[in-house]
GUGU-759894 format. One record per residue (C-alpha): residue number from 1; residue in one letter; x, y, z. Coordinates in nm, 4 decimals, always signed. Layout:
BEGIN
NUGU num residu        x        y        z
NUGU NUM      A        X        Y        Z
...
% end
This chain:
BEGIN
NUGU num residu        x        y        z
NUGU   1      M  -1.2396  -2.3851  -2.2521
NUGU   2      L  -1.2418  -2.0286  -2.3246
NUGU   3      K  -1.6137  -2.1075  -2.4282
NUGU   4      F  -1.7479  -2.2716  -2.1820
NUGU   5      F  -1.6701  -1.9869  -1.9047
NUGU   6      K  -1.8106  -1.7574  -2.1575
NUGU   7      H  -2.1471  -1.8760  -1.9849
NUGU   8      S  -2.2843  -1.8315  -1.6384
NUGU   9      Y  -2.5210  -2.1329  -1.5622
NUGU  10      L  -2.5013  -2.3776  -1.3245
NUGU  11      S  -2.2571  -2.6449  -1.4576
NUGU  12      Q  -1.9845  -2.2919  -1.4900
NUGU  13      H  -1.9974  -2.1910  -1.1369
NUGU  14      I  -1.9449  -2.5752  -0.9932
NUGU  15      V  -1.6323  -2.6083  -1.2069
NUGU  16      V  -1.5291  -2.2621  -1.0465
NUGU  17      I  -1.6051  -2.3752  -0.7206
NUGU  18      V  -1.4617  -2.7294  -0.7504
NUGU  19      M  -1.0997  -2.5755  -0.9037
NUGU  20      A  -1.1043  -2.2962  -0.6215
NUGU  21      I  -1.1615  -2.6379  -0.3529
NUGU  22      I  -0.8638  -2.8057  -0.5234
NUGU  23      L  -0.6624  -2.4996  -0.5244
NUGU  24      W  -0.7251  -2.4113  -0.1547
NUGU  25      L  -0.6981  -2.8033  -0.0269
NUGU  26      P  -0.3504  -2.8207  +0.0378
NUGU  27      T  -0.3762  -2.5336  +0.3080
NUGU  28      F  -0.6389  -2.7493  +0.4888
NUGU  29      I  -0.4035  -3.0586  +0.4452
NUGU  30      T  -0.0892  -2.8830  +0.5639
NUGU  31      K  -0.3176  -2.7181  +0.8320
NUGU  32      S  -0.1405  -2.4047  +0.7417
NUGU  33      A  -0.2928  -2.0554  +0.9058
NUGU  34      F  -0.1305  -1.6878  +0.8612
NUGU  35      F  -0.1790  -1.5994  +1.2658
NUGU  36      I  -0.1839  -1.3087  +1.4873
NUGU  37      G  +0.1358  -1.1008  +1.4983
NUGU  38      D  +0.2467  -0.7827  +1.6963
NUGU  39      D  +0.1097  -0.4928  +1.4753
NUGU  40      N  -0.1578  -0.7113  +1.2518
NUGU  41      T  -0.5065  -0.4698  +1.2295
NUGU  42      P  -0.7812  -0.4339  +1.4135
NUGU  43      L  -1.0288  -0.6801  +1.2914
NUGU  44      Y  -0.7635  -0.9056  +1.1935
NUGU  45      N  -0.6772  -0.9390  +1.5203
NUGU  46      I  -1.0496  -1.0605  +1.6375
NUGU  47      I  -1.0873  -1.2733  +1.3779
NUGU  48      I  -0.7979  -1.4774  +1.4302
NUGU  49      S  -0.7939  -1.4141  +1.8015
NUGU  50      L  -1.1587  -1.5844  +1.8301
NUGU  51      F  -1.0321  -1.9105  +1.5708
NUGU  52      D  -0.6678  -1.9378  +1.6678
NUGU  53      F  -0.6920  -2.3052  +1.8443
NUGU  54      S  -0.7755  -2.4739  +1.5405
NUGU  55      P  -0.6477  -2.3838  +1.2007
NUGU  56      F  -0.9014  -2.5779  +1.0260
NUGU  57      I  -1.1962  -2.3149  +1.1197
NUGU  58      I  -0.9623  -2.0235  +1.0184
NUGU  59      N  -0.9219  -2.1414  +0.7182
NUGU  60      T  -1.2619  -2.2443  +0.6099
NUGU  61      I  -1.3945  -1.9410  +0.7473
NUGU  62      V  -1.1413  -1.7244  +0.4577
NUGU  63      F  -1.2077  -1.9781  +0.2394
NUGU  64      A  -1.6049  -1.8654  +0.2445
NUGU  65      I  -1.5030  -1.5273  +0.1941
NUGU  66      F  -1.2856  -1.5887  -0.0873
NUGU  67      V  -1.5535  -1.7599  -0.2583
NUGU  68      I  -1.7490  -1.4582  -0.1933
NUGU  69      S  -1.5119  -1.2691  -0.3174
NUGU  70      L  -1.4437  -1.4538  -0.6345
NUGU  71      F  -1.8498  -1.4140  -0.7395
NUGU  72      L  -1.7930  -1.0720  -0.6760
NUGU  73      F  -1.5378  -0.9936  -0.8666
NUGU  74      N  -1.7236  -1.1296  -1.1410
NUGU  75      S  -2.0324  -0.9420  -1.0824
NUGU  76      V  -1.7992  -0.5915  -1.0861
NUGU  77      L  -1.6459  -0.6994  -1.4030
NUGU  78      S  -2.0228  -0.8023  -1.5845
NUGU  79      A  -2.2182  -0.5352  -1.3995
NUGU  80      N  -1.9917  -0.2894  -1.5603
NUGU  81      R  -2.0126  -0.4201  -1.8790
NUGU  82      L  -1.5966  -0.4783  -1.8917
NUGU  83      V  -1.6712  -0.8305  -1.9420
NUGU  84      N  -2.0061  -1.0382  -2.1228
NUGU  85      K  -2.2683  -1.0182  -1.9089
NUGU  86      Y  -2.3565  -1.3938  -1.8529
NUGU  87      S  -1.9976  -1.4864  -1.8251
NUGU  88      T  -1.7774  -1.6628  -1.5561
NUGU  89      V  -1.4706  -1.5923  -1.7408
NUGU  90      G  -1.4100  -1.3098  -1.4211
NUGU  91      S  -1.4740  -1.5943  -1.1343
NUGU  92      Y  -1.2323  -1.8174  -1.2963
NUGU  93      T  -0.9330  -1.6234  -1.3699
NUGU  94      F  -0.9664  -1.4915  -1.0114
NUGU  95      V  -0.9502  -1.7969  -0.8586
NUGU  96      L  -0.6427  -1.8569  -1.0740
NUGU  97      M  -0.4618  -1.5497  -1.0378
NUGU  98      M  -0.5604  -1.5428  -0.6466
NUGU  99      C  -0.3102  -1.8840  -0.6022
NUGU 100      V  -0.0319  -1.7990  -0.7774
NUGU 101      S  +0.1904  -1.9025  -0.4820
NUGU 102      S  +0.1600  -2.2200  -0.2873
NUGU 103      N  +0.2166  -1.9694  +0.0017
NUGU 104      M  -0.1308  -1.7227  -0.1281
NUGU 105      P  -0.4371  -1.9533  -0.0459
NUGU 106      A  -0.4045  -1.8643  +0.3846
NUGU 107      C  -0.5742  -1.6727  +0.6080
NUGU 108      Y  -0.3512  -1.3061  +0.4820
NUGU 109      P  -0.5515  -0.9679  +0.6072
NUGU 110      F  -0.5853  -0.8987  +0.1885
NUGU 111      I  -0.8430  -1.1564  +0.2082
NUGU 112      L  -1.0649  -1.0525  +0.4449
NUGU 113      A  -1.0183  -0.6768  +0.2863
NUGU 114      C  -1.0686  -0.8200  -0.0211
NUGU 115      P  -1.4864  -0.8239  -0.0978
NUGU 116      F  -1.5000  -0.4642  +0.0789
NUGU 117      I  -1.2264  -0.3515  -0.2065
NUGU 118      L  -1.4322  -0.5059  -0.4608
NUGU 119      M  -1.7072  -0.3237  -0.3845
NUGU 120      A  -1.5530  -0.0107  -0.3273
NUGU 121      M  -1.4316  -0.0522  -0.7256
NUGU 122      H  -1.8001  -0.1229  -0.7877
NUGU 123      T  -1.9410  +0.1908  -0.6186
NUGU 124      L  -1.6000  +0.3815  -0.7641
NUGU 125      F  -1.7626  +0.2668  -1.1007
NUGU 126      L  -2.0966  +0.3531  -1.0201
NUGU 127      I  -2.0762  +0.7556  -0.9474
NUGU 128      Y  -2.0598  +0.8552  -1.3129
NUGU 129      Q  -2.3831  +0.6951  -1.3714
NUGU 130      T  -2.6131  +0.8905  -1.1592
NUGU 131      E  -2.7078  +1.2558  -1.1278
NUGU 132      N  -2.6342  +1.2863  -0.7222
NUGU 133      P  -2.3211  +1.0619  -0.6743
NUGU 134      E  -2.2370  +1.1733  -0.3220
NUGU 135      N  -2.4196  +0.9164  -0.1668
NUGU 136      Y  -2.1708  +0.6229  -0.3868
NUGU 137      M  -1.9073  +0.8765  -0.2570
NUGU 138      M  -1.9428  +0.8519  +0.0795
NUGU 139      N  -1.9634  +0.4361  +0.0503
NUGU 140      I  -1.6728  +0.4308  -0.1359
NUGU 141      G  -1.4622  +0.5586  +0.1541
NUGU 142      Y  -1.6615  +0.4341  +0.4191
NUGU 143      F  -1.5520  +0.0440  +0.2210
NUGU 144      I  -1.2176  +0.1402  +0.1968
NUGU 145      A  -1.1911  +0.2198  +0.5725
NUGU 146      V  -1.3400  -0.1419  +0.6600
NUGU 147      A  -1.0543  -0.2954  +0.4331
NUGU 148      S  -0.7987  -0.0858  +0.6152
NUGU 149      L  -0.9021  -0.2693  +0.9808
NUGU 150      F  -0.8534  -0.5931  +0.7604
NUGU 151      Y  -0.5652  -0.5004  +0.5615
NUGU 152      Y  -0.3372  -0.1805  +0.6654
NUGU 153      P  -0.2320  -0.0940  +0.2815
NUGU 154      S  -0.5643  -0.0345  +0.1769
NUGU 155      I  -0.5281  +0.3000  +0.2869
NUGU 156      F  -0.3195  +0.3672  +0.0058
NUGU 157      L  -0.6362  +0.2903  -0.2419
NUGU 158      M  -0.7724  +0.6575  -0.0931
NUGU 159      L  -0.4867  +0.7851  -0.3263
NUGU 160      W  -0.6631  +0.6034  -0.6106
NUGU 161      V  -0.9592  +0.6874  -0.5033
NUGU 162      F  -0.8514  +1.0635  -0.5918
NUGU 163      V  -0.7098  +1.0106  -0.9363
NUGU 164      S  -1.0114  +0.8208  -1.0587
NUGU 165      F  -1.2161  +1.0651  -0.9316
NUGU 166      L  -0.9951  +1.3156  -1.1686
NUGU 167      I  -1.0305  +1.0485  -1.4979
NUGU 168      L  -1.4236  +1.0866  -1.3896
NUGU 169      G  -1.4212  +1.4158  -1.4220
NUGU 170      F  -1.5340  +1.4416  -1.0624
NUGU 171      R  -1.2143  +1.7248  -1.0132
NUGU 172      K  -1.4055  +1.9637  -0.7703
NUGU 173      L  -1.2567  +1.9821  -0.3898
NUGU 174      R  -1.5908  +1.8955  -0.2409
NUGU 175      Y  -1.6481  +1.5803  -0.4808
NUGU 176      I  -1.2844  +1.4956  -0.3473
NUGU 177      L  -1.3135  +1.5624  -0.0199
NUGU 178      I  -1.6466  +1.2950  +0.0436
NUGU 179      P  -1.4192  +0.9723  +0.0488
NUGU 180      F  -1.2055  +1.0602  +0.2641
NUGU 181      V  -1.4237  +1.2334  +0.5137
NUGU 182      A  -1.6287  +0.8995  +0.5114
NUGU 183      F  -1.2634  +0.7487  +0.5696
NUGU 184      M  -1.2071  +0.9411  +0.8763
NUGU 185      I  -1.5429  +0.8842  +1.0152
NUGU 186      V  -1.4663  +0.5517  +1.0265
NUGU 187      N  -1.1725  +0.5405  +1.2033
NUGU 188      A  -1.2760  +0.7779  +1.4343
NUGU 189      I  -1.5066  +0.5608  +1.5252
NUGU 190      V  -1.2550  +0.2494  +1.5840
NUGU 191      I  -0.9689  +0.5070  +1.8094
NUGU 192      G  -1.3433  +0.6249  +1.9777
NUGU 193      V  -1.4042  +0.2096  +2.0781
NUGU 194      A  -1.0706  +0.1244  +2.1271
NUGU 195      F  -0.9935  +0.4293  +2.3947
NUGU 196      L  -1.2878  +0.2932  +2.5739
NUGU 197      F  -1.2132  -0.0405  +2.5898
NUGU 198      G  -0.8095  +0.0617  +2.7091
NUGU 199      N  -0.6688  -0.0178  +2.3424
NUGU 200      Y  -0.6387  +0.2685  +2.2288
NUGU 201      D  -0.2410  +0.2234  +2.2964
NUGU 202      N  -0.2112  -0.0986  +2.1012
NUGU 203      L  -0.4528  +0.0398  +1.8139
NUGU 204      I  -0.1937  +0.3884  +1.7696
NUGU 205      E  +0.1311  +0.1245  +1.8251
NUGU 206      S  +0.0055  -0.1005  +1.5592
NUGU 207      Y  -0.0366  +0.2036  +1.3342
NUGU 208      S  +0.2831  +0.3024  +1.3759
NUGU 209      S  +0.5046  -0.0036  +1.3344
NUGU 210      F  +0.3050  -0.0559  +1.0152
NUGU 211      F  +0.3922  +0.2959  +0.8786
NUGU 212      N  +0.7699  +0.2727  +1.0651
NUGU 213      N  +0.8409  -0.0287  +0.8674
NUGU 214      V  +0.7004  +0.0495  +0.5071
NUGU 215      T  +1.0098  -0.0249  +0.2821
NUGU 216      L  +1.0881  -0.2117  +0.0159
NUGU 217      S  +1.1339  -0.5819  +0.0267
NUGU 218      F  +1.2346  -0.8649  -0.2881
NUGU 219      D  +1.2773  -1.1188  -0.0936
NUGU 220      M  +1.1018  -1.3916  -0.3048
NUGU 221      T  +1.2011  -1.7412  -0.3713
NUGU 222      V  +1.2938  -1.8652  -0.7416
NUGU 223      G  +0.9628  -1.9909  -0.8169
NUGU 224      N  +0.7428  -1.7104  -0.6893
NUGU 225      V  +0.9537  -1.4811  -0.8987
NUGU 226      F  +0.8954  -1.6895  -1.2054
NUGU 227      M  +0.5375  -1.6851  -1.1372
NUGU 228      L  +0.5748  -1.2955  -1.1063
NUGU 229      I  +0.7066  -1.2652  -1.4550
NUGU 230      L  +0.5066  -1.4941  -1.5995
NUGU 231      T  +0.2008  -1.3673  -1.4842
NUGU 232      T  +0.3240  -0.9932  -1.5744
NUGU 233      F  +0.3929  -1.0844  -1.9246
NUGU 234      L  +0.0391  -1.2324  -1.9355
NUGU 235      F  -0.0617  -0.9161  -1.8116
NUGU 236      I  +0.0877  -0.6785  -2.0410
NUGU 237      I  -0.0497  -0.8748  -2.3183
NUGU 238      S  -0.3737  -0.8419  -2.2012
NUGU 239      L  -0.3558  -0.4515  -2.1003
NUGU 240      I  -0.2545  -0.3802  -2.4723
NUGU 241      K  -0.5059  -0.5638  -2.5773
NUGU 242      V  -0.7554  -0.4225  -2.3514
NUGU 243      L  -0.6679  -0.0566  -2.4958
NUGU 244      G  -0.6719  -0.1864  -2.8455
NUGU 245      S  -0.9968  -0.2843  -2.8129
NUGU 246      R  -1.3195  -0.1967  -3.0664
NUGU 247      N  -1.5697  -0.3646  -2.9115
NUGU 248      S  -1.8764  -0.1583  -2.9018
NUGU 249      D  -2.0564  -0.3926  -2.6738
NUGU 250      Y  -1.8458  -0.2438  -2.3478
NUGU 251      G  -1.9833  +0.1313  -2.4078
NUGU 252      S  -1.8449  +0.4738  -2.4334
NUGU 253      N  -1.7429  +0.5235  -2.0629
NUGU 254      F  -1.5266  +0.1806  -2.1002
NUGU 255      K  -1.1777  +0.3694  -2.1553
NUGU 256      K  -1.2398  +0.5306  -1.7907
NUGU 257      R  -1.3063  +0.2427  -1.6701
NUGU 258      V  -1.0011  +0.0415  -1.7759
NUGU 259      G  -0.8112  +0.3873  -1.6653
NUGU 260      V  -0.9472  +0.3575  -1.3237
NUGU 261      G  -0.8168  -0.0258  -1.2799
NUGU 262      I  -0.4732  +0.1300  -1.4744
NUGU 263      V  -0.4197  +0.3382  -1.1902
NUGU 264      M  -0.5238  +0.0402  -0.8929
NUGU 265      T  -0.2924  -0.1901  -1.0736
NUGU 266      V  +0.0329  +0.0674  -1.0479
NUGU 267      L  -0.0435  +0.1400  -0.7399
NUGU 268      S  -0.0802  -0.2771  -0.6134
NUGU 269      A  +0.2393  -0.3472  -0.7803
NUGU 270      L  +0.4107  -0.0676  -0.5211
NUGU 271      V  +0.2008  -0.2139  -0.2184
NUGU 272      F  +0.3226  -0.5686  -0.3223
NUGU 273      F  +0.6813  -0.5164  -0.2551
NUGU 274      M  +0.6170  -0.3043  +0.0734
NUGU 275      H  +0.5915  -0.4230  +0.4297
NUGU 276      G  +0.4724  -0.7965  +0.5599
NUGU 277      P  +0.5182  -1.1539  +0.3232
NUGU 278      L  +0.5219  -1.0178  -0.0321
NUGU 279      M  +0.2678  -1.3374  -0.1155
NUGU 280      G  +0.0372  -1.1890  +0.1423
NUGU 281      N  +0.0314  -0.8354  -0.0744
NUGU 282      I  -0.1726  -1.0075  -0.3299
NUGU 283      M  -0.3571  -0.7129  -0.4477
NUGU 284      I  -0.1553  -0.7123  -0.7899
NUGU 285      F  -0.2676  -0.9996  -0.9351
NUGU 286      M  -0.6542  -0.9318  -0.8568
NUGU 287      M  -0.5612  -0.6853  -1.0869
NUGU 288      Y  -0.3921  -0.9364  -1.3555
NUGU 289      A  -0.6950  -1.1210  -1.3306
NUGU 290      F  -0.9314  -0.8095  -1.3887
NUGU 291      F  -0.7495  -0.7760  -1.7048
NUGU 292      Y  -0.7275  -1.0856  -1.7924
NUGU 293      A  -1.0473  -1.1636  -1.7708
NUGU 294      I  -1.1517  -0.8264  -2.0205
NUGU 295      A  -0.8828  -0.9301  -2.2555
NUGU 296      L  -1.0248  -1.3277  -2.2523
NUGU 297      S  -1.3668  -1.1828  -2.2915
NUGU 298      D  -1.3242  -1.0007  -2.5693
NUGU 299      M  -1.1522  -1.2584  -2.7663
NUGU 300      K  -1.3353  -1.3976  -3.0538
NUGU 301      K  -1.0978  -1.7042  -3.1524
NUGU 302      S  -1.0542  -1.9080  -2.8390
NUGU 303      K  -0.7642  -2.1619  -2.9222
NUGU 304      I  -0.4921  -1.9983  -2.8001
NUGU 305      A  -0.6304  -1.8687  -2.5174
NUGU 306      D  -0.7550  -2.2102  -2.4395
NUGU 307      I  -0.4057  -2.3337  -2.4508
NUGU 308      V  -0.2999  -1.9971  -2.2380
NUGU 309      M  -0.5547  -2.1381  -1.9929
NUGU 310      I  -0.5175  -2.4675  -1.9872
NUGU 311      V  -0.1514  -2.4352  -1.9109
NUGU 312      M  -0.1746  -2.1723  -1.6739
NUGU 313      T  -0.4113  -2.4228  -1.4594
NUGU 314      V  -0.1584  -2.7043  -1.4537
NUGU 315      I  +0.1385  -2.4879  -1.3472
NUGU 316      F  -0.1044  -2.3392  -1.0821
NUGU 317      L  -0.2106  -2.6515  -0.9331
NUGU 318      A  +0.1509  -2.8090  -1.0025
NUGU 319      N  +0.2589  -2.5293  -0.7889
NUGU 320      Q  +0.0085  -2.5849  -0.5023
NUGU 321      Y  +0.0525  -2.9633  -0.4747
NUGU 322      L  +0.4728  -3.0117  -0.5314
NUGU 323      P  +0.5552  -2.8756  -0.1993
NUGU 324      L  +0.3665  -3.1769  -0.0498
NUGU 325      F  +0.5886  -3.3869  -0.1592
NUGU 326      G  +0.8627  -3.1770  -0.0367
NUGU 327      I  +0.9444  -3.0458  -0.3738
NUGU 328      T  +0.9829  -2.6604  -0.3768
NUGU 329      I  +1.1351  -2.4295  -0.6465
% end
């Protein structure tokens, strides 16, 4: 199974898309969707308001964004030499990890923000590969700002940018300020537009509602707790393997890229327990997929990896389909 996904032909891409469809199918069957609320984000509210008459249309749009994200995720890994260049391991792990819970394949704000977060990550990996990184730094701020208009916790990624700059060696104040200025420019435009259309008070109230209610929550079902423990255990094993890797194909800056990933994982873990449905704060599972993919790509003997991938696939499929028969854990 692992050998199959270490290639990037049409057959691999078809299998990945089919698996994504299978895992998302219960969402379309139950017609479930995550609808508008008082403290949802501006761009998320616009999309939901346009299509709130049809959960099917909403879920179709979000599923299309999910498919774009899974291939973008794989491209980020391969383009930055974190996995084999011609591999779909990243796509497959992304599909699985973003469907850990039966609640996750739905119209959550994070899924809409995911492409912009991935583009910010890719751009961050590029800044030390160019002599003039300022434009890339501006783009990072733009991407995170747009992501935050879909998913408010994306704002905390600016802290990830700051720490990552230190890891990558960009320690001058000028460099650190560039993405923050870009971030503020986008938000200033949004506030200006909201003011012109008379939605300024609603926008400010939405931001205030989110930040005033940022509290830690541990409200999860037994099944979700089990899945969180299982995926975290596999993440720890993957992280140990990644940190011990001596694969020269990854390049001299491999450890720096891994360091950036670790910082984002830690931040994602904190965000996971914040405001809102916990299984909507799924950035942590995206980062688990990040390290799973790197570890799997580096494996030479695939028997154990095959067993793990098959077992995880079966568990995730069962987790999605059992609720259709009234079986919940």
